[in-house]
N, C-alpha and C positions, 0 to 999 in steps of 0.2 A: 451472592451474587452484583457482580459490578455493572451500573449499568451505566452509557452515554448516550445525552438526553442531546442529540443535533439539532443545531437551531433553539434551544432550549430559552433563550430570552424573551424569541414571539410570546404574543400574546396569548395563545392559545395555546404551543407547547407547555409554557411555563403550569397552565392548568393541571395538565396530564401529570408531570413533575408534581405540583399539588397532591393527586388525587394519588402516585404510589405515596410519597410520602408519609400518608395520614393511613392508606393503606396496604400496604406492601412489606415484607420485608428484605432487604437489601442491604449489605455490605458496604456497597460505594455510590454515588450517583454525582456525577459530575455533567453540570450546565458546559455546553457547547457552543460558544457563537463568538462570531467577527466582531459582536457591538462586546465587548468589553464590560463600562457602562451601565446601562442595562442588565448584564447576566449577573455582574456583582451586587450587583439591586436586587436580584434575585436570591442570592445566596442570603446576601445579609436576613433579609428580611425574612426565610423560613428557618436561619439560624441551626442548621441542625447539624453535626460535626461530620455526620455522613457525605455531607454533600460541599463541593467544590465547584472549581472553575478550572477552563481552559479553552484558551485562544484557537482558533481553529476555521482554517481558510479550506474548505471543502475544495475550492479551484484549486491549490495544491495537493494534487492525488495521494504524490508519495509523501509527502508529511503526514497528512490526515489519512493515510491507512497506519503509518506509524504509532500514530496515537491511539487509534481505535480498538486497532490490536489489544492491547491491555486491558478489554473489558469483552464482555458477554454476551453484552446486548446492546444495540442502538435504538431508540426512542427517535426517530427521523423525523422533524420538524420541520425540515427545509421546503420552500416553496416548489411547485408544479413542474416548473422551468430547471430546479437543481438534482431532481428523484433519482433522472439518471447516472448521475454522476455520483450523488450519493449512494448509489445501489449499488454501485463497482468497487468503489469503498470500502462498504464496510462486506461485500464477498468478500475482496481478496484480503482484507483484515479479519477473516471467520468468522463474524460476528454474527448471532441473529439480528434480524433485523425486523420495522413494522413501520408504515410511513399513513399517514395522512390521506394522501391522496390516490393511487393506486389506479394512474392515467397507463399503464402499460408497459413501460419505457424498464419496467422490472425486470422482466420476465425473459428477459434476453440472457441474464444474469444465474438463471436456472443451474447447469452445469458449474459453476463454480460452487455455491454453496452447495450443490448436492455430494459432490467431490471431499466438503468440510466435513460434511453432516451438518449442517443450521438450517433454519428456517429461514424465509424473510415471507411476510403478509403485507402483499401492496393494498392499504386503501381501508387502515380502520377507525375511522372517526364514529360520527351519525349515521352519517351516505356520505360511503359508500362504508360496512361497517357493521351498524348493528341494523339495519335495514335489508342485508343481506340474512342477518340472523335472520331477524322477523318472517323472512319468505321461506325460508329455510323451515324455519319452527311450523308454518303452517303448510307448505309443497309436502312435508316428509309424513303427514299424514291424510295423505290422500293416496287413492291408486293407481291418478293421472291428473295429469295437470295442464289444463288449457291455455292460463293466462296468466301472469304476474306483470302487478301495477304496482311502484314502486314510485310515491309521492313524498316531497318534503317544501316545508315552509321555514325557510332559515332568517329570522327576524331579526337584521342587525345593519349597521349603519354600511354604504355603498362601498366605503374605501375607510375602512377605522384602521388601515395598517397599509404597508405595501404589498403584502401580499394577497393579500382580500383584494385590493385592487385588481391584480395580475391575476386572478380567479373571475373575475368580472369581465372585466377585459376577454382570456382564451376560453371559458364558457358561450358566450356569446357572438366571438370570430363564425362570420358567415361561410367560409372554407374548411371550417374543420373537420375533418372527416373522421372524427369521433364520436360526431352527434350521431348517434344511430338507434332505431328500430330493431329488435329482433321480430321477425314474423315469418312464419309458416317457409323454417327453415334457414334463413338468409339475414344477414345483417343490413341494412339499409341506409342511406345516410339522409336527414331531414333535414331544412333549414330552420335556421334560431324560432322560433315562437310557433313551432307545428305544432298539430294536434289539439289544441287545447282544451283543458277540460276539467268541470267543475268538482274543486274537491272540500268537502269539509272537515273542515282540521277544529278542534275541541277548543271549548275558549280559555282564554279571550282572542283567538285568532280568527273562526268562525270561516264564511265561506271566500275559499278561494281558485284563482284562473291559474291553472300551472300550465305549463311548455314544456317539451321536451329538452332534457339535459346532456351534455355528454359523459354521463355517468359510469364508472367500472363495473354496477350489478347487471344491467343488460349484457353486457359477455358472459359476466361469470355467471349468473344463475338459467342462461340459457344452455350453455356446457354445462350444471351440475346438473343440471334435471331435463335433458334430452334424452333420457331412458325412460323420462315419463310422458313422451310426444308433447310436451311442449312446442305448442305455436305461437305465443305472442309474448315478448318482456318489453311492455315501458318507462321508462326512468322519468318523471319528471320535479318539475321544481319552480319555488317564488321566489321573493326577495319583498320587504315592503311593499304598495303601488308606487309610495315615489320612484323607489328606485326602478322600478319595473317600466313606469312611463318615462323614465330618462333613457335606458337601456334602451326601449323600443323605439325610442323620438330617433337616439343618435344610429340606430340599426337603418330606420327607417331616410335618413339620410348617408345611409355608404361609412358613417366614420366607423363604426365597429369595424369594417376590414385594417383600418391602423395601417391607413395609405401613408407611406413615409412622404415629407413635405420641406419643401427649404424657406425657411425664414430669417430674412439677410442674414447669410450666410450660415445657418447651421441647420445640418437635417435629422429630422426627429419622426417617428411616430404620430400622429395624431390620438391614437388613443391615449402613449405615453404620456402624453401632453395632460392630456383633459384629466386620464386619473392620477398625475400629478399635482394637479389643481385640486380634483377631492382630496388629497390623503391632506394636503394642505390645509384644504378650507373648514372651514368646523360646520359647514350643513354637510360632506362627508364623514363626518364621524358622528354626527347625531338621526336619531329618528325618536315616533312614538311608541313604541314595538318593542320590547325584545326577548329573546329565547329562541324555540327551535321545535317543530310537528310536525312527525313523520308519522307515514299514513302508508297501510301497504295491505294487496288487495289479491289476494290469490283464487281462482277458478278452475275450477274440477272437479272428478269425481271419487265417490265416498259409498263403497258397499252398494255399487249401481245410483246410487244417488248425487245428484248435481248439487255441490257445496260452495259459498260463496263463504271466504276466513278472510276476514278484516282485523287488520292490528293498527293499534297506533300506540302514541306513549302520550306521558302525560311529565312534567317537570315540577321542583316550586318557582312558585313568582315570581316577577322582578321589578317588584312592585314596592320592593324596602320591608315589604311585612316578612322575608326569610333571609336572616343571615349570609352573606355570601355571595345571595344568587339576583342581586339586584343590578339594576342593569345592563351593561352587557355582559355580566358576568353570566347572564343565565343566558344569553348564545358558545360564550369561550367553553363554560362547564361541558355544556352539552358536546361539544364538539369533543374536548379534547381528553375529556374522562376514558369513554370508549377504551383510547387508544393505550390509558395507563390500564384498563381493565386486560387488554392483549396482554399485556408485558407481561403480570402478574400472572396470567393462567402459564405465560409460555416459560414463566419459573419457578412454578408450581407442576410443570409437568404435564399441565392438561391443554395441550395443543400437540396436534397429531401430524405428524410429516417431515419427511427436509426436502432443501430446495425452494424457491420459490412460488409458492403455492397460492390459489384462490382463498380468500378467507373463509369458504364453504367447505372444503376441506378440511381445515384448519379446531374449527373450536365448533362446540356445543352448545346450540344457542339458550339453552335450559342454564349453561352456566354462564353466561353473563348476562342472560337477564336476571338471575341472582346476584350476581354482583352489584347491577344499575340496583336491583330496590335497597339495597345497602346504603344508594350513595339518594335515597329516597328520589328516582326518574325510574317510571313504571311504567312498565306494557303494558297492554291492554287488548283483551282481544272479541270480537264477535263472529258466527257463525252463525249463517244463515241457509236453509235449501233455497236454491232459484230454479 
């Protein structure tokens, strides 16, 4: 099997690559990126004869398709704004594909993937991705499902990379149509900071207030479990307290709308300027607590009883006591590892279907959980009659 890691020099995608090197069996893995310096640094760090570098500019579609066509699967680590173009290139090249974001642009290329007998899975990091598997695991044990509430705490600096800064701006855009909840049979758009809910995460994270965010689980879970009578799907998230305070202030003052302004003859979006400042500032690259914490709560009926099935996850500490998990890597490994696992499962024939498919239709939760356990990432569960 030949793997092409598109955007492979990025801080998160390189964790997927490192995971594949440690746990998967492949013939070749190419780190594809426009940033030659960062990519070659990663190739040299890994020191594996199966790994090489190829410069690629995904905006040159014809050339990109030509490059990708020699590979079996593309691990797409590009940003949200590039996912439509990157998915089209993957489809035209006749490769399997998977990415981190899953915001919906990918599904329009389903006919091409089906025609070529290939699989594309949009959105398979921690969330979306692992959260879909947690919800599926709980809901499939129930006769009917009333509600699914997905929550997560992403404990990382607000702008340790350009792609993370882009995600921050995207998720709190007040006009974003994709910030929705599923309620009583329809998707309803909500504003930023809607429906605050207190979520207790395992230590060291503790009690958090989380808000509705624009994640694909709202759409995919409501679609997948419609036959079980699902009435409510909500997806919430939070970042470190200081990050949330800054975003809330920017939202309250209208900055998050990213209006274009003119400053001495130069025009730009105000949030683009703020994002660039944060990327370049030390404050934008630091936080007090690193890591990731998922929390999924499914309520429904089983054997005539109403139950609540709660799942959460834990991972090695970020305080330096666990080699390879210190500081920021406690966050980046959490996001990058599930994509590496998904690539491994596709290569091993443990993924179902052709076309651009939602994660719930492709993977078995137990397969994902067992792979996570090998990496000391554990999914825990509690079942309570209500």
